C-alpha positions, 0 to 999 in steps of 0.5 A, spaced: 063 118 324 070 118 327 073 112 330 073 116 337 065 117 336 064 109 333 068 107 339 064 111 344 058 108 341 060 101 342 061 103 350 054 106 350 052 100 347 055 095 352 053 099 358 045 100 355 044 093 352 048 089 356 049 092 363 042 095 363 038 090 360 042 084 361 042 082 353 048 077 353 048 076 346 050 083 344 057 081 347 058 078 341 058 084 337 062 089 341 067 084 345 073 082 341 076 074 342 082 076 345 079 081 350 082 082 357 079 085 363 085 087 367 081 089 373 076 083 373 074 081 381 078 076 384 076 069 382 073 071 376 076 070 369 079 076 366 075 075 359 068 074 356 066 069 361 068 073 367 063 079 364 057 075 363 059 072 370 059 079 374 053 081 370 049 075 372 050 076 379 048 083 379 042 082 375 040 076 380 041 081 386 039 088 383 033 090 379 031 096 375 038 098 372 039 105 370 046 106 367 047 114 367 053 116 363 056 122 366 062 123 361 066 120 356 072 122 353 076 119 347 083 119 345 085 114 339 083 107 341 081 109 348 075 111 351 074 113 358 067 113 362 065 116 368 058 113 370 053 111 375 049 105 376 042 106 379 039 100 381 034 097 387 036 091 391 031 086 390 035 079 390 040 076 394 047 078 393 053 075 396 049 073 402 045 079 403 038 078 403 034 083 399 032 090 402 028 094 397 033 100 398 035 104 392 043 104 391 048 107 386 054 105 384 060 110 382 064 107 376 070 109 372 072 105 366 077 105 361 076 101 354 081 100 349 077 098 343 079 095 336 074 095 330 069 097 335 070 091 339 072 091 347 080 089 347 082 091 354 078 094 360 081 097 366 076 100 371 075 102 378 068 102 382 065 102 389 060 096 387 063 091 393 063 097 398 056 098 397 054 091 397 058 090 403 053 096 407 046 092 405 
């Protein structure tokens, strides 16, 4: 298996096991100690603690996570992923009471990996815009 394929597998594991299933323990396996999230939301740490904070908030407000990987492209140590996160708004989030609406977030991530572990992340998504419309 090539390095790019191994890195794609780590990104898939992050999405399926951590984001989708809420398994925080998998982060020790796939996040480097010196990880930096270059696009962490304002007021959120740009490290592994920030990842946990954001995921906790999302899982408190939403359920039935289904992450659909639309595309993954890899070159050297960078993996680009275009995905959709399908959820149901079943809990309060950022002052918005549950609506039981199905919503979809559109996300694009760029991750730099070292030895199969996340070292840096850059991303763009519409999560905050969707939450504001609930």
